[in-house]
TIGU-62492 format. One record per residue (C-alpha): residue number from 0; x, y, z. Coordinates in pm, 1 decimal, decimal comma. Last residue first. Layout:
REM residues N
{site NUM {X Y Z}},
...
//
This chain:
REM residues 85
{site 84 {1932,5 -2583,7 1617,5}},
{site 83 {1634,2 -2504,8 1394,6}},
{site 82 {1664,5 -2127,3 1416,3}},
{site 81 {2033,9 -2114,1 1326,5}},
{site 80 {2003,2 -2325,8 1013,0}},
{site 79 {1693,8 -2134,7 904,3}},
{site 78 {1879,8 -1801,3 954,7}},
{site 77 {2162,3 -1866,9 709,5}},
{site 76 {1983,2 -1708,5 412,3}},
{site 75 {1881,4 -1420,2 637,9}},
{site 74 {2249,2 -1331,0 673,2}},
{site 73 {2273,3 -1270,3 299,7}},
{site 72 {1953,1 -1064,0 286,5}},
{site 71 {2038,0 -851,2 590,5}},
{site 70 {2385,0 -780,9 452,1}},
{site 69 {2244,2 -687,1 110,8}},
{site 68 {1975,7 -463,4 263,7}},
{site 67 {2220,4 -278,2 487,1}},
{site 66 {2478,8 -235,0 208,2}},
{site 65 {2218,4 -98,4 -31,0}},
{site 64 {2071,9 136,9 227,7}},
{site 63 {2404,4 294,0 328,2}},
{site 62 {2555,6 299,9 -21,2}},
{site 61 {2253,2 476,6 -169,3}},
{site 60 {2168,4 720,6 111,2}},
{site 59 {2510,0 874,5 172,7}},
{site 58 {2535,9 933,0 545,7}},
{site 57 {2453,4 1258,3 721,6}},
{site 56 {2407,3 1094,8 1061,2}},
{site 55 {2059,5 1244,2 1103,5}},
{site 54 {1967,2 1175,6 740,9}},
{site 53 {2074,9 808,8 764,9}},
{site 52 {1905,4 745,0 1100,2}},
{site 51 {1551,6 863,9 1034,7}},
{site 50 {1404,3 772,1 695,6}},
{site 49 {1639,4 502,4 571,6}},
{site 48 {1735,1 349,0 906,6}},
{site 47 {1375,2 357,5 1029,5}},
{site 46 {1250,8 192,3 710,1}},
{site 45 {1530,9 -66,9 698,9}},
{site 44 {1479,8 -155,0 1066,2}},
{site 43 {1103,0 -180,7 1019,8}},
{site 42 {1153,0 -431,3 738,6}},
{site 41 {1406,2 -630,0 944,0}},
{site 40 {1170,0 -642,1 1242,5}},
{site 39 {884,7 -753,5 1018,1}},
{site 38 {1098,5 -1032,6 872,2}},
{site 37 {1196,8 -1144,9 1222,1}},
{site 36 {830,5 -1154,9 1322,8}},
{site 35 {765,6 -1376,8 1021,9}},
{site 34 {1046,0 -1613,2 1124,0}},
{site 33 {906,9 -1632,1 1474,5}},
{site 32 {560,6 -1709,5 1342,0}},
{site 31 {709,4 -1970,2 1108,9}},
{site 30 {889,2 -2143,7 1396,4}},
{site 29 {579,7 -2189,0 1611,8}},
{site 28 {647,1 -2543,7 1733,2}},
{site 27 {1023,7 -2495,0 1713,7}},
{site 26 {1027,2 -2225,4 1977,5}},
{site 25 {882,4 -1873,4 1966,1}},
{site 24 {1180,2 -1728,4 2156,7}},
{site 23 {1415,2 -1856,4 1885,8}},
{site 22 {1277,8 -1612,8 1630,8}},
{site 21 {1293,7 -1318,0 1870,7}},
{site 20 {1656,3 -1390,8 1962,8}},
{site 19 {1746,6 -1438,8 1596,7}},
{site 18 {1568,5 -1117,4 1504,9}},
{site 17 {1763,1 -923,0 1768,0}},
{site 16 {2095,7 -1069,9 1657,5}},
{site 15 {2006,6 -985,2 1297,4}},
{site 14 {1914,2 -626,4 1384,1}},
{site 13 {2234,3 -566,5 1582,7}},
{site 12 {2451,6 -713,4 1306,7}},
{site 11 {2267,4 -516,0 1039,1}},
{site 10 {2308,9 -188,0 1227,2}},
{site 9 {2682,4 -243,5 1262,8}},
{site 8 {2721,4 -337,6 896,3}},
{site 7 {2517,2 -32,7 796,8}},
{site 6 {2749,7 192,7 994,8}},
{site 5 {3042,7 29,4 819,8}},
{site 4 {2887,6 93,9 478,6}},
{site 3 {2796,9 456,3 548,0}},
{site 2 {3141,7 531,2 691,2}},
{site 1 {3304,9 382,9 382,3}},
{site 0 {3098,7 606,8 155,5}},
//
């Protein structure tokens, strides 16, 4: 279970950095478009992780998906502060 959680932490960090870069690339004028693109990236990341990466790595499905989604949710709460700076 620990391996599943730490793998999810790594995936979440990479996904959040990517979404932050994408969100900032739209600028302050089109902030909502960037935020929406970030949401789509996170959704696709969860789907790909759940259907492709977890089975290939042989991770436990429940702990891996739950930890990924919780980390993405918590870090998304801080995203508005990072996008408006």
